[in-house]
C-alpha positions in Angstrom: 0.0 0.0 0.0 2.8 2.6 0.7 4.4 1.9 -2.6 1.1 2.3 -4.4 0.5 5.6 -2.6 4.0 6.8 -3.5 3.4 5.9 -7.2 0.1 7.8 -7.2 1.7 10.9 -5.7 4.7 11.0 -8.1 5.0 14.4 -9.8 4.4 14.9 -13.5 7.6 14.0 -15.4 7.7 16.5 -18.2 11.2 15.5 -19.2 10.1 11.9 -19.8 7.4 13.0 -22.2 9.7 15.4 -24.0 12.2 12.6 -24.4 9.4 10.5 -25.9 8.6 13.3 -28.3 12.3 13.6 -29.2 12.7 9.9 -29.8 9.3 9.2 -31.4 8.5 12.4 -33.4 9.0 10.6 -36.7 6.6 7.9 -35.6 4.0 10.6 -34.9 4.5 12.9 -37.8 4.4 10.2 -40.6 1.0 8.8 -39.5 -0.3 12.3 -38.8 0.5 13.4 -42.3 -0.7 10.2 -44.0 -4.0 10.2 -42.1 -4.6 13.9 -42.8 -3.6 13.4 -46.5 -6.0 10.5 -46.8 -9.0 12.2 -45.5 -8.3 15.6 -47.1 -7.4 14.0 -50.4 -10.7 12.1 -50.4 -12.6 15.4 -50.3 -11.1 16.1 -53.7 -11.9 12.7 -55.1 -15.5 12.2 -53.9 -18.1 13.4 -56.3 -19.6 16.8 -55.4 -23.2 17.1 -54.4 -25.2 20.3 -54.6 -28.0 21.1 -52.2 -30.9 23.3 -53.1 -33.4 24.4 -50.4 -36.3 26.7 -49.7 -38.2 27.9 -46.6 -41.9 27.4 -46.5 -43.8 29.7 -44.1 -47.0 28.5 -42.3 -49.4 31.4 -42.6 -52.3 31.6 -40.2 -55.9 32.1 -41.5 -56.7 35.6 -42.7 -60.1 35.3 -41.1 -60.0 35.6 -37.2 -61.0 32.4 -35.4 -63.6 34.3 -33.5 -65.6 34.8 -36.7 -64.8 31.6 -38.6 -63.4 28.6 -36.6 -61.5 26.1 -38.7 -63.0 22.6 -38.9 -59.7 20.7 -39.6 -57.0 19.3 -37.4 -55.1 22.0 -35.7 -52.1 19.8 -35.0 -49.8 21.2 -37.7 -46.9 18.9 -37.0 -49.1 15.8 -37.2 -50.6 17.1 -40.5 -47.2 17.9 -41.9 -46.0 14.4 -41.0 -49.0 12.9 -42.8 -48.4 15.1 -45.9 -44.7 14.2 -45.8 -45.6 10.5 -45.8 -47.9 11.0 -48.7 -45.4 13.0 -50.8 -42.6 10.6 -50.0 -44.7 7.7 -51.1 -43.4 5.5 -53.9 -45.9 6.7 -56.4 -45.2 10.4 -55.9 -41.5 10.0 -56.0 -41.5 7.8 -59.1 -43.4 10.5 -60.9 -40.7 13.0 -60.1 -37.9 10.5 -60.9 -39.4 9.7 -64.3 -40.2 13.3 -65.1 -36.6 14.5 -64.4 -34.8 11.3 -65.3 -33.1 10.9 -61.9 -30.7 8.2 -60.9 -30.1 7.0 -64.4 -26.5 5.7 -64.0 -25.1 4.3 -67.2 -22.7 2.0 -65.2 -25.4 0.6 -63.0 -29.1 -0.3 -63.6 -31.3 0.5 -60.6 -34.8 -0.8 -59.8 -37.6 1.7 -59.1 -37.5 0.8 -55.4 -33.8 1.5 -55.3 -34.3 4.9 -56.9 -37.1 5.7 -54.5 -34.8 4.8 -51.5 -32.0 6.9 -52.9 -34.3 9.9 -53.4 -35.7 9.6 -49.9 -32.1 9.8 -48.5 -31.4 12.9 -50.6 -34.5 14.7 -49.4 -34.2 16.6 -46.1 -37.2 18.2 -44.3 -36.3 20.4 -41.3 -39.0 21.9 -39.0 -38.5 25.5 -37.8 -40.0 26.4 -34.4 -40.6 29.8 -32.8 -37.8 30.5 -30.3 -40.2 32.0 -27.7 -43.4 29.9 -28.0 -41.9 26.8 -29.5 -44.7 26.6 -32.0 -44.1 25.3 -35.5 -44.2 28.3 -37.9 -42.1 27.2 -40.9 -40.1 24.3 -42.4 -37.3 23.8 -44.8 -37.2 21.5 -47.8 -33.9 20.6 -49.4 -32.6 18.1 -52.0 -29.1 17.1 -52.8 -27.9 16.1 -56.3 -24.8 16.0 -58.4 -26.2 18.6 -60.7 -27.2 22.0 -59.1 -30.0 22.5 -61.7 -31.4 19.1 -61.0 -31.3 19.9 -57.2 -33.2 23.1 -57.8 -35.8 21.5 -60.0 -36.5 18.7 -57.6 -36.8 21.1 -54.7 -39.3 23.1 -56.7 -41.3 20.0 -57.4 -41.3 19.0 -53.8 -42.3 22.5 -52.7 -45.2 22.6 -55.1 -46.3 19.2 -53.9 -46.3 20.3 -50.2 -48.2 23.5 -50.9 -50.8 21.8 -53.1 -51.1 18.8 -50.9 -51.7 21.0 -47.8 -54.5 22.9 -49.5 -56.0 19.7 -50.8 -55.8 17.9 -47.5 -57.3 20.9 -45.6 -60.1 21.3 -48.1 -60.8 17.5 -48.1 -60.8 17.4 -44.3 -63.1 20.4 -44.2 -65.5 18.9 -46.7 -65.5 15.6 -44.9 -66.2 17.3 -41.6 -69.1 19.3 -43.1 -70.5 16.1 -44.7 -70.3 14.2 -41.4 -72.1 17.0 -39.6 -74.8 17.0 -42.3 -75.3 13.3 -41.8 -75.5 13.7 -38.1 -77.9 16.6 -38.5 -80.2 14.5 -40.8 -80.2 11.8 -38.1 -80.9 14.4 -35.4 -83.7 15.9 -37.5 -85.3 12.4 -38.0 -85.0 11.7 -34.3 -86.5 15.1 -33.4 -89.4 14.5 -35.8 -90.1 11.1 -34.2 -90.0 12.6 -30.7 -92.3 15.4 -31.8 -94.7 13.0 -33.3 -94.7 10.9 -30.1 -95.4 14.1 -28.0 -98.2 15.2 -30.4 -99.8 11.7 -30.4 -99.6 11.6 -26.6 -101.2 15.0 -26.3 -104.0 14.0 -28.7 -104.6 10.8 -26.8 -104.8 12.6 -23.5 -106.6 15.7 -24.5 -108.1 17.4 -21.5 -105.7 15.6 -19.1 -102.5 17.5 -19.9 -100.8 19.6 -17.1 -101.2 22.7 -19.1 -105.0 22.2 -19.0 -105.2 21.8 -15.3 -106.1 25.4 -14.5 -108.8 25.3 -17.3 -110.1 22.0 -15.9 -110.3 23.4 -12.4 -112.1 26.5 -13.7 -114.6 24.4 -15.7 -115.1 22.0 -12.8 -115.8 24.9 -10.5 -118.2 26.4 -13.0 -120.0 23.0 -13.4 -120.2 22.6 -9.6 -121.7 26.1 -9.3 -124.1 25.3 -12.1 -125.0 22.1 -10.4 -125.7 23.8 -7.2 -127.9 26.3 -9.0 -129.8 23.6 -10.8 -130.3 21.7 -7.5 -131.6 24.9 -5.9 -133.9 25.5 -8.8 -135.0 21.8 -8.6 -135.8 22.2 -4.9 -137.7 25.4 -5.6 -139.6 23.7 -8.4 -140.5 20.7 -6.1 -141.6 23.1 -3.4 -143.7 25.0 -5.9 -145.2 21.7 -7.1 -146.1 20.7 -3.5 -147.7 24.2 -3.1 -149.6 23.8 -6.3 -150.8 20.4 -5.3 -151.9 21.6 -1.9 -153.9 24.5 -3.5 -155.6 22.1 -6.0 -156.4 19.8 -3.1 -157.8 22.6 -1.1 -159.9 23.9 -4.0 -161.2 20.4 -4.6 -161.8 19.5 -1.0 -163.5 22.7 0.1 -164.4 24.7 -2.9 -167.0 26.8 -1.0 -164.6 28.0 1.7 -161.6 28.8 -0.5 -162.5 32.4 -1.0 -163.8 35.0 1.3 -166.6 37.4 0.5 -164.1 39.8 -1.0 -162.5 37.1 -3.1 -159.3 36.7 -0.9 -158.0 33.1 -0.5 -158.2 31.4 2.9 -156.7 28.3 4.5 -153.3 27.1 2.9 -153.0 30.2 0.8 -153.4 32.4 3.8 -150.7 30.4 5.6 -148.4 30.8 2.6 -149.0 34.5 2.6 -148.2 34.7 6.3 -145.0 32.7 5.8 -143.9 35.0 3.0 -144.5 38.0 5.2 -142.6 36.5 8.1 -139.7 35.6 5.9 -139.5 39.1 4.4 -139.6 40.4 8.0 -136.8 38.0 9.0 -134.7 39.0 6.0 -135.0 42.7 6.9 -134.1 42.1 10.5 -131.1 39.9 9.6 -129.8 42.6 7.4 -129.6 45.0 10.3 -129.2 42.7 13.4 -127.5 39.5 14.5 -129.1 36.2 15.1 -129.2 36.8 18.9 -131.4 39.9 18.5 -134.8 39.3 20.3 -136.9 40.4 17.3 -134.9 38.1 15.0 -135.4 35.2 17.4 -139.1 35.8 17.7 -139.4 36.0 13.9 -137.7 32.6 13.5 -140.0 31.0 16.2 -143.1 32.4 14.4 -141.8 31.0 11.1 -141.2 27.6 12.6 -144.7 27.5 14.2 -146.3 28.6 10.9 -144.4 26.0 8.9 -145.6 23.2 11.3 -149.2 24.4 10.9 -148.8 24.5 7.2 -147.4 20.9 7.2 -150.4 19.6 9.3 -152.9 21.4 7.0 -151.3 19.9 3.9 -151.3 16.4 5.5 -155.0 16.7 6.4 -155.9 18.0 2.9 -154.1 15.1 1.3 -155.8 12.5 3.4 -159.2 14.0 2.7 -158.5 14.4 -1.0 -157.6 10.7 -1.4 -161.1 9.6 -0.4 -163.1 12.2 -2.1 -161.1 12.9 -5.2 -163.4 11.4 -7.7 -166.5 12.7 -6.1 -165.1 16.2 -5.7 -164.1 16.2 -9.3 -167.7 15.3 -10.4 -169.3 17.7 -7.9 -166.9 20.4 -9.0 -167.8 19.9 -12.6 -171.5 20.0 -11.7 -171.5 22.7 -9.1 -168.8 25.0 -10.2 -169.3 27.2 -13.1 -166.6 28.0 -15.7 -165.9 31.3 -13.9 -165.3 29.6 -10.6 -163.2 26.7 -12.3 -160.7 29.0 -14.0 -158.4 29.3 -10.9 -158.3 25.5 -10.7 -157.4 25.1 -14.3 -154.7 27.7 -13.8 -153.3 25.8 -10.8 -153.4 22.5 -12.8 -151.4 24.1 -15.7 -148.9 25.5 -13.2 -148.6 22.0 -11.6 -147.9 20.5 -15.1 -145.3 23.2 -15.8 -143.7 22.5 -12.4 -143.5 18.8 -13.2 -142.0 19.5 -16.6 -139.4 21.9 -15.1 -138.5 19.3 -12.4 -137.9 16.7 -15.1 -135.8 19.1 -17.1 -133.9 20.1 -14.0 -133.2 16.5 -13.1 -131.9 15.7 -16.6 -129.7 18.8 -16.5 -128.4 17.8 -13.0 -127.6 14.3 -14.4 -125.7 15.7 -17.3 -123.8 18.1 -15.0 -123.0 15.3 -12.6 -121.6 13.3 -15.5 -119.4 16.1 -16.8 -118.2 16.8 -13.2 -117.2 13.1 -12.9 -115.4 13.4 -16.2 -113.4 16.5 -15.2 -112.7 15.0 -11.8 -111.3 11.9 -13.6 -109.1 14.1 -15.7 -107.7 15.9 -12.7 -107.1 12.5 -11.0 -105.3 11.2 -14.0 -103.2 14.4 -14.4 -100.2 13.4 -12.2 -99.6 10.1 -14.2 -100.1 11.9 -17.5 -97.7 14.7 -16.4 -95.0 12.1 -15.5 -95.4 10.4 -18.9 -95.4 13.7 -20.8 -92.3 14.8 -18.8 -90.4 11.7 -20.0 -91.5 12.3 -23.6 -90.8 16.1 -23.3 -87.4 15.5 -21.8 -86.3 13.3 -24.8 -87.8 15.8 -27.2 -86.0 18.7 -25.6 -82.7 16.8 -25.6 -83.2 16.0 -29.3 -84.0 19.6 -30.0 -80.9 20.9 -28.2 -78.8 18.3 -30.1 -80.4 19.4 -33.3 -79.8 23.1 -32.7 -76.2 22.5 -31.8 -75.6 20.4 -34.9 -77.4 23.0 -37.0 -75.0 25.7 -35.7 -72.0 23.5 -36.2 -73.2 22.8 -39.8 -73.4 26.5 -40.5 -69.9 27.1 -39.0 -68.5 24.1 -40.8 -69.9 25.3 -44.2 -68.3 28.7 -43.6 -65.0 27.1 -42.7 -65.2 24.9 -45.9 -65.9 28.0 -48.0 -62.9 29.7 -46.4 -60.7 26.7 -47.2 -62.0 26.7 -50.8 -60.9 30.3 -51.4 -57.6 29.6 -49.7 -58.3 31.9 -46.8 -57.4 29.3 -44.2 -54.0 28.2 -42.9 -51.7 27.7 -45.9 -48.1 27.2 -46.9 -46.3 30.0 -48.5 -42.9 29.8 -50.2 -40.8 32.7 -49.0 -38.0 32.3 -51.6 -37.8 30.1 -54.7 -35.5 27.2 -54.5 -31.9 28.4 -54.7 -29.5 27.4 -57.4 -26.4 26.2 -55.5 -23.1 27.7 -56.6 -20.9 25.6 -54.4 -21.2 21.9 -53.5 -22.7 21.1 -50.2 -20.7 17.8 -50.0 -17.9 17.3 -49.6 -17.0 20.2 -47.3 -13.2 20.3 -47.9 -12.5 22.6 -45.0 -14.4 20.4 -42.6 -12.8 17.3 -44.0 -9.4 19.0 -43.6 -10.1 19.5 -39.9 -11.4 16.0 -39.7 -8.3 14.6 -41.4 -6.1 16.5 -38.9 -8.0 14.9 -36.1 -7.7 11.4 -37.7 -3.9 12.0 -38.2 -3.3 13.0 -34.6 -5.2 10.0 -33.4 -3.3 7.7 -35.7 0.1 9.2 -34.8 -0.6 8.8 -31.1 -1.6 5.2 -31.7 1.6 4.5 -33.5 3.7 6.1 -30.8 1.9 4.0 -28.1 2.5 0.9 -30.2 6.2 1.5 -30.5 6.8 2.9 -27.0 5.2 0.5 -24.7 7.0 -2.7 -25.9 10.3 -0.9 -25.7 12.0 -2.1 -22.4 15.1 0.0 -22.7 16.0 2.6 -20.1 16.3 6.1 -21.4 16.6 8.2 -18.2 18.2 8.3 -14.8 14.8 8.2 -13.1 13.9 4.9 -14.7 17.2 3.5 -13.4 16.4 4.7 -9.9 13.0 3.1 -10.0 14.6 -0.3 -10.9 17.5 -0.3 -8.3 16.7 -0.8 -4.6 19.6 1.3 -3.5 20.7 4.8 -4.3 23.1 5.5 -7.2 26.6 6.5 -5.9 28.1 7.7 -9.2 27.4 7.8 -12.9 29.6 6.8 -15.9 29.3 9.7 -18.4 28.4 8.9 -22.0 31.3 9.0 -24.4 30.1 11.0 -27.4 32.2 11.2 -30.5 32.1 14.0 -33.1 30.4 11.6 -35.4 27.7 11.0 -32.9 27.2 14.7 -32.4 26.8 15.2 -36.1 24.3 12.4 -36.4 22.3 13.8 -33.5 22.2 17.2 -35.0 21.3 15.8 -38.4 18.6 13.8 -36.8 17.2 16.8 -35.0 17.3 18.9 -38.2 15.5 16.2 -40.1 12.9 16.0 -37.4 12.3 19.8 -37.4 12.2 19.8 -41.2 9.7 17.0 -41.2 7.5 18.8 -38.6 7.8 22.0 -40.6 6.9 20.2 -43.8 3.9 18.5 -42.3 2.6 21.7 -40.7 3.2 23.7 -43.9 1.4 21.1 -46.1 -1.6 21.0 -43.6 -1.8 24.8 -43.5 -1.6 25.0 -47.3 -4.3 22.4 -47.7 -6.5 24.2 -45.2 -6.0 27.5 -47.1 -6.8 25.9 -50.4 -9.9 24.2 -49.0 -11.1 27.5 -47.5 -10.5 29.5 -50.7 -12.1 26.9 -52.8 -15.2 26.6 -50.6 
């Protein structure tokens, strides 16, 4: 471990490396020169290739997106990749190859697939992104060929294909989008019509039971009930009048001689009725001014009650007497009563017949009203279930209508976007400058190859020095001797140098410097020639 630590901490021996340079400079210079000469010389032998290129700008739509929104894919990079694949397809490239007679080598016959592969290698497409936003705003197209005019023509063809293909693709995508929305709109229109027909059929089938008709049904029902109550009141009044008429007829028939006073005023039941009418009028007047607890009001009510009981007893007696003497009274009346005295009886009989007719009419009207009331009550009872079913149908209809309206708006927007694409007002490719005619070859770059040859020569020279130096086990310095001996050196035997050895050493050094100067001069001259030529 101590020995290893001492080896690691040994200082850099500059003298040793200088000695290696002195002894191995020829081994370094020769490979250096040969490597550089090989690479640099190949730049003058390889066939020159000329590269023509152009920059295509991606222009945004002239119409603001707030007014007309595009209906095509906004991913420019994906669309550009798709267009590139289409243009670099075998069919498209073969058309250009046949048109410009590319890759027709007299020494070698190539198949169409080989020509296509060679052309794909010669085409270069470079995307240009915005430095701030990173968005794709342009791209470069370049093509390399041995003839600069051919390179320019092919680049022009490719540029035209990209511009035309982009317009065609955008227009096609826009038309396909519009057609798709039209189909969806037709389907939505059919669905909406079906939903509307279902709602209309349901409303027709449940006419009168719809939620919107609830208020009208309630109003009609209320009117019918009020009309029914009025008819019932009229029926009761008609029945009472019939009973009254029957009692008068019975009274006239039972006691014709006592039905009138000397002055012609009616007596008996008629007098009681007149008394009841008077008492009721009196009660109505008192009730309008006083409460039910007022003494006069209470007395009037008691008198009316007593009079009604008396009237009921009189009517009962008259009916029982009339049953046994009806036929006899009629005969006697016909015999004993003259036409003048029989006129009131005939009038009462006509009135009784009219009362019976009115009662029958009222009863029929009440039956009809009751039937209609039951009908409207049934409608109101069925209204919650009808409302739920109609809500389900309406919900589907409203959803279909919303979908239809959205698709209709999208169709209008898509048609506008398609029109914009057809007039080339959308996003488009614009060639900033026509493809250039290259004046100098793009390959080989002799200056770069000169630098690359220098690097290759240095690497090759170092490799040769390492190959010759490491197998050499001779000792060339005092330090190497000290590393081998376990004891310190006491004295040294000086090297005996003859004049001949000195001359050889000087000649060897001069040759080394001359070789170095020659190599450096040749490399500098080659670099200058490459720079001036390029």
